[in-house]
Phi, psi and omega in degrees: 000154186275141184252134182238120173273174185258338186292115180059025180064014185287137181259132177230147185218134180260135172187151175273180186293330179240005176079003188246001184296137180290326175301314177295328179289326176289325182285336171288330177288326186289325184264014185302340185275007188263352169101175173257132181277130180296147199233163177237036188297340177288359183259349181256184180295173177303310185294321183290329181285323184300304184300318176307309178309316184279332183274332183070032174220164178276144186263151173247013176132185182285342184292337177293321181291327181294335185258064177288342180283351180283133178280341183228142177224157182257149171273186174311138180248117176291157186266197191289335184270002176093355186256152182287151189291127180293343181283328179292052190291346181278338184272076187271117174284140172263219191283002179101356179245147179232163176296155176292174182288136182227172181290129185300338184262355185250103186294316183296324173302316179299325175286329183289322180297318179298307186302320182297323178302314182297313187295321179305314183293320178287333185266355186302128187283127177289165185286134172247134174267155180267177194305308188291324175296320180286330172299324181286325176287328178286324171299322178295322178291320174294325189293317182291328178283325181285340187258358182296333182270003183234338175237153186285158180295346174287320175291335180262003189301302188296325178293312172302325178296315174304312180296318181295315175304311189294321178293318181293319180295326184296331183279353186258183184298130174262001176270357182248146167233117185279117181240134180261146173250119176235147183184170182275179182294130181073015182280346185084019175301319190284324170304320181285326180297315183287333179292318179293327178280342186069016180206149177283085178270310185267133181294146164233162185152175183283335178303132174236141348286148182267312169280124181258329182219158178296138174241141178251137176229123183249140175268353186201158179291162166093013178252022187291319182295323183302313182289324172300329179295333185274353184064034180261116186294163177308326187287345181259011187252141179223171163241148189282165173240086190222169171299161172311305185304310176298325181284330179289332185293324173260022180295135180097358183284134168239099187263132183245124169266125179264156160304178180287131178286345177246029183299144165298337179283110180302316180304326178298316178292325183289326176292326178293304180302325179287314186286323181301334175285346192248346188279161183266339174200173191221135163255096186280116179261119184234159180237170178304338187266333191232018188290326183269007186307131176294321180303318187289313191283313182288322183270334187233300195292309182303306178299329178260033183291323178303338192258027179310319180298333184249034185229138168245144172228117193246131171267101179268163175069036175285001175276356179269347184267122179281149169057232186269012182300322182302314180292329176295315185295313183302312168310315186288323181295320173299326186286318182289320177301319180291331173289325183288346182092014182272120171295145185253131172283073177237147171073028173095358191267163178277144174159196185282143181264128179242126175205166183243142184200172178234113180284347177290302188270343183098348184298130181071002171294321171302325176296317171299325170296313174299318174297323177288325174294320179293325179298319187281324179297336181287332175058029180237011180298311190299311170305320181285333172290309175299324175294318177296322173295326174293323177296322178294320174300312177294331173290324179289331178267002182296315176310325186262004181229319184266146181219147180262006188256160174284132185246151172124176189247109175300163170296321181304312186288329174294311178304316180296320177296323180294315184297325179292323177295315181298314178303318190294320185273000172076053176287328173299309173309320183294328190284318180293323179291325176294321182289319186287328170296328177286320177286338172295313185293324175295327181286321177300317178290323188253355184288170178293161179294322180299319180290312179286343169289323178290323185282335175298309177307312182288324180273357189295337178261007175272176175290127182293333179276171182267016178284157185234146173277127185280312174219103189262354187247157176288318181294330176292317187294318178296322178299315180296322179295319171312312178302315182292323177290321184287318174302316180284326170299326185291302186304321177295327183285330182282321177297325189265355182293122191085350180282150168299160193308301187303318183284328167297323178294313185298321178297321176297313188299311182299321170301328175289323178291327179284332181293337188290120182084005185293310186307316183286323180294323174304314182303309177304314181299318176297322174302314186282334190267350184284194191289155182278166189288152181093194183268159179292150182303160178241146186286179188281339178283348185302313176305317181299314181299319178297315184298318179299310182309319184294312183298312181301329170292320181296313177305322178286331178286312180305309169310317184290315183296317184298314180295320177302321173294319182297316182291330181265005177084011177279325184246160176298139183297132177187091187277348180292314182288310179299323183293327181290317182302319191286326179282332177293323181292313185291325185281317189291328184293320172295324175294322175303301183310312181297323181282335171288334178292313176304315184290335189274342186300317179301303183293328178295315182298305184299324172293319180293321176304317175297327181284327174286328175294314190296315185294317180296316181293319175304313184291318179296323178294312175305313183294322180292307175301332189256332190238306188286324176293315176298326177292324175299316183297319181289319181288330181292317181300321181289327184294320184297307185291327177292324169301319176293326184287323178295316172305318183289328184267359170278107185239126178056045174075006182233138169289129177274129180062000000 
């Protein structure tokens, strides 16, 4: 068996020149508890590969065979920085998996074992997500795509990372579960790692920090790509040394021993943070002295409260606690976890598994093995981890998508905006001006000739058409512009009310863009929608009124000529008839004019209202095209992303948050 020392993760192996020396075999048995170093025997020549398979260690070249008298040879030794010597090019580590133990004298069995290893790597079943999780990931992907133009990249960074990691994990083995052992300095996590592996793989001791880099131990073949994803080199990959029954219990497990999360070395803490984002589950190891450490709870456990289903919390070193102190500490640990928001997997409920053990004496380790075996048999840790990551990303994005208020632009707000624009262009004044113009034309058509002559004299310097100036003065135009700006601000504030910050800002920006040139456009539309050139249309009764007015004028003329004839002696004297005719014409003309004015009020009012309606519709159409439609587009985009966000937060048929 291969012997593995703990100092700096340096690998050592005992073997004789031909692998059959009794002394070499004895040394192998003595050091059999050190575990098997992962090998790359399929990369060398046929003779070297055969000898590597018999010895179960990695070779360093032909020079080792020439030094057959040496009882030990060294594998690649890392330098002070933890990196292997680049000059040791012959010691090529493979994917971290080696062939199973075979009979040293059976060459065919060795070849079959290597082929079995290759087949296991090739046939590893990739991970498959269930329908709800796939739907949530699709919704998150759509959500990120719709939000890129509205949110900055930092806001969407975590969601993008979750999508990338979900896609990467899906391409890898679904038959393996990557479990990291994390803990503080001196918590005994490396000792627990060695106890589970049944071999002293990870270095333990009083020197701190002891674990400098993550170490991987695999219980079955086919996990090479998973370990590659964690960035663990081949020299830090191991296999356990256990009985077939114990090994079968944890088949599919990839156990990772992490550096201390509270290490004084910043690089160690960075490695912990990096690997914790990639593993499927975590075993948190705490000890009676530091189980309530603020760093552990505030930096890790509390932020990862949503990952309780893929979390184990182990109280180690209970052998140091007298009597019932272990139960008291364990209860206090459960209390702290509950305060952190971590659901506990008790009484058949899903959540974090909490237990106590002693990695030194072995008390409680079988229970942990049994829990891990059940956890591995479910084959759902990776999917649950991704689902928890999606929940965490959705919770982080909640301030930019979710709101407790009703959002949108009501019809009342739209109508008020249109009314403000109509007032700005003077729709009411246009109605009054149109009504006055109609009445004036009616008076001109139906008035007495003498009055019409007088009005003609007054209006000879006025505008001959019936058009009316809506805003003739500069101060009125300035006031109208202010009204338009105020209307735009009001409608943008109402549209953005209740929206999250980025989307409210997008709505306001759309309103500002639409308001540019709005006043000028309203001026043009007001001119086009005002009264047409020329006089207003006349009703059908106007000719009859004009004829009656002409008759009244004719009576005045006839009566006047009759009197003149009598005065000059052409006609016989008779004052009654001509005076009566003149009085009838003089009185009847104003009466006809007054009657026409009364009859013209209704049509004049309708004419003014029609002019106001045209101007209001023109102003509303301009405001809708330039302001309301862009606002509606932004609100619709928000509704779309809101629907996608609801899909993201929907887990097992219930909305989260």
